Steps between C-alpha positions, in 0.01 A plus 500: 500500500606157379323324209278315745400818685732491801689813616851536365779347715855482366577212740185306410546549129870398514421192708224384266722529186804346672285198585403432139622155389858521377526162330817446298762234404235247384565132434263255332504121482271319254622172645385591850208726405647772722593868483712680757622855553662744742296765682728711715624258770283204404522212256142414396373223280170377358412156362260443215322222691429735797363816338471793736754363750848636562804346663739747668842517663600833655860609539616744773587768243397595146644274233721697256420531132557293301454188712481182288255223575509144366199267552676168559231275649161522672684529836811689385571849361852622429592865560806709408519847645766767449700606808752774556781246446344297220221242517318291760367168370207364699260200499143554617356180642119524472206346674258515199191417701562771761634754244809569714863402506855565622800654327850351525822645363681271254790733424603863566731610222739793472501569124451792259272304264290185488261335254253226597478275196179321398403191695439182304138388522431245768831550685573657836852619414603813315819672385598841633774691316712690755737758359810559711685828544755359252220466239522122509159331520443205732198284426337379823249218491235574762300211648193684623360205696824420679597866540850445365727628223776325303757626252390412142781670303659828409482732202766757403274807495180644656177316416178702485247238407447184297265218396516121479534353151390156607272334756774300674711786635810428288507801261459852631510816289624807692539870437868559569648851522819574311777751575281787375223400739275401211371144500509218246331160513701190589406136557623305799490122447526346844523142372777572247656768720522742208431869465433663157346806345146472360417854388667837463359766267807723537778552756336822622136380515301379800387152401282277716316175484159529662296191402565144380290204394692180578257287291578685176836655573355844430631806687391863532776762533523878518775737384542876495725487192225682308470783758209340685451152662395311188350153543649212303411131465717207400547122507875465543482116483322518164645800319739784574396862516240715677178627348381827647145622550454831313477820697148587620358814352372660822634531850823320569642322195505163676312326776643303791480125433312344791401141420451253219149363439437122486487511115881553524498771236329796671680723749318743728649850501444769758496821297524853642313755295500844661350475846348154447654153490323240285542133418553401134553165331791454260522210254856369500456345154345788308653766732167679504377671816126523568331802651464553873301236687170664606554588868355782709697825491792458737841350553604136454785393724732202509530211513257375240440121508287250314245304705295276276324726252554809718776753530557607862675825597489793743279788394431851626309810389511863616217419741580134563784367720723225357344159517514164316290479186450269200396504134330204337659451157199306376210719615679838527378545859703706747462442875659594831578219743259502796678644803367563847536834675329823578364719224746757370419866568362707207767545234505709185587371153699690238480570128779457249624825349789637295695827495740630233874521557821544304549123506146414388169442677527459877268228635325593825232394744261769613334447839199711600441621851288263704126566532406701806659790675870445536672778694645639171203431271441807285832655599632507143799290604613206288791254529749405228672176609840384368631146544855400596737300284497688276500199262173381648136589469170559676281202428126467540527329840397626839714788634389595857655846476268585207200378704619726782506798268155412371356486853654836578310642203797519262487372139830340395688459172740203527742574216731270308750766392779446237721211609209288623444144389191390318541725197791345317876519520527836316281659766728353767816612320369855457606562859859384453726806499189721530406446865415824669384659176260294290326352803474836681357660187248218468377526858499879478267484201251297704527752785435777248193325371356457844574863585315608184197315641529700823670223701770547755745211483659281765790294362550156655802282422697201620876453455589633153139621477561704818807660340292569190217651704740747673672578172164582340395713797817705446374609155122506548288646784366213709301506821710226660735208446489165679828311450587152618875411484619772262866582431672837488689477170640260248848591613439420870310177426776377271718500813254380765255271311508123471694349206176430316393865545837629381480283189152637422617859548770444237225422248280786603755782509689407183831573676393851609398480862509873555273578204197726521220361719721246674588689819207578729729673750561778248143536372281427800504863613240576238255251652228702669252239620510302819708183498470167684805272474531157653776238483582162656804519725616154385469575125794333326406619148466875562642597841278714727782759504384601149156603637650674800717712276198590290291595805784722624533673164124551471486653846767746391256663255389851573229487768497118517540293811392183669136595461537509119741208465430191708743204512386173647756225563353151490715305749630169379322519163674428169428637153147362522266528796425172675237425766153630565591721796759677282258534207241644736754756625586601141131529395433710809794729421365549147144567613603746773737678260252553215214603728729767645554665161358852453135491392417732213126452535288785629334456844165461321640218284639321804170524687316386185722191482486422870116503487522246213319720248 
């Protein structure tokens, strides 16, 4: 039975969860009083002066992530979406009264990298940095209203972001990559036609400018010269040198600078601490950082903007889809923006937990099974979920897969194993050179703890987390493994993976790709549980051939076959699933797979559960 008393249906459950709001890629405008976002194939927007009303433009296919939105005018939204070749630049001409509009292509660019630079307030033009295959950056000036582009200059290296240092559009600070691929901060003076360095902590550090206040000349920069992205403040026009905010004593050592408050001395930081992301205020004069702003338990997203006395930002919780929210700095009140729509189905929340590991405490979210009689309620099964990355984390936002497990009657431990963000740079670096050992041992210890409680464990993982799930199942008895986009070995992926993946592997394996725990093809024969593997056929990061090789090796185990090892190819999908029909298919595959697992309950226990006693 489902939480609301209906009979179990894998198709119905999958459809309901696939249709949860998937809002992402938010944009806010205090000037217009508007917020916009992407939800699958739609651009949606809401205006403060029309609460409860949504405008909407639907595209023929899902918009890829990330798609960047810029709120230019009441009747104009700019959109930049990645394509297989590079980037499509579009202008959305709106009918504000009707809440509809039309999309027009401004440019379709073949390029390996782009960066949309901030738009000056009150203007309808914007610079786009387009990196060529020769690593030369062309600055294009986009006129959103006219739907045209013009060459605004060239820079000798890739640009990955920047900010304006004035309000007239003459001085632009950019993050310019050097020969090592690490960036330093340079200033482009369009009027004087000069180009000069503003900030470099060291030749090997990643230095960026993230915020600037043209009225005071103050800037906010970050650098990883200290081993983590430290936040610094300066006024280059007044005095040389950078003053750095001290490392925070919990969670990540530094927060992400989001916006400067109107007092011109306070910067808002988004700070990851374990599974939660908070907002904190840093004083750029005293360099003191206040405690977390009092928000409900959950996850603060980006961007964060100032609108009068309020901060506005996306927010989600384990049982709350992403939606725009605000915090009143004067009264301390938190509120969601009013949005129309049908009520969400019943969702479960989660509690914050921690498990020991060789690298230190492992943050986790623990989800209970949903109330009612899920098909596996009382079965003794539990899920341990492992994120991809691996330099990433599970945050306290909505994850539909965990809601699916809860409805099936399965409690879930979403684990931030060693290497995850949110626990400081030493916790991240603990995985470097130790991948396949310290992380497997950490996950195995959680499996052991659940087994000691009488639980049978299903391991669920995505990308690197899928590799880790299978590697753990090779050394610990598990009931099943569900793996999205795994890879067969460090050695094979170092040949077939994308350049970014190969660079990451070099950090993780410490130069020893054939080390213990790094080759699933040689250890998977000890996996005894059932396995579900799925992969997108258009995955450019980890080719689907990696999963096919794994499935073949797993089926070569003694007594194993297609019944015990299922491989599902997701046609046309990349490294991440896109589109509600595809998500529904994946959720249905998961539900059907776990319900088919052997049931260790006695007939009396099954009858007892079915009768709801």
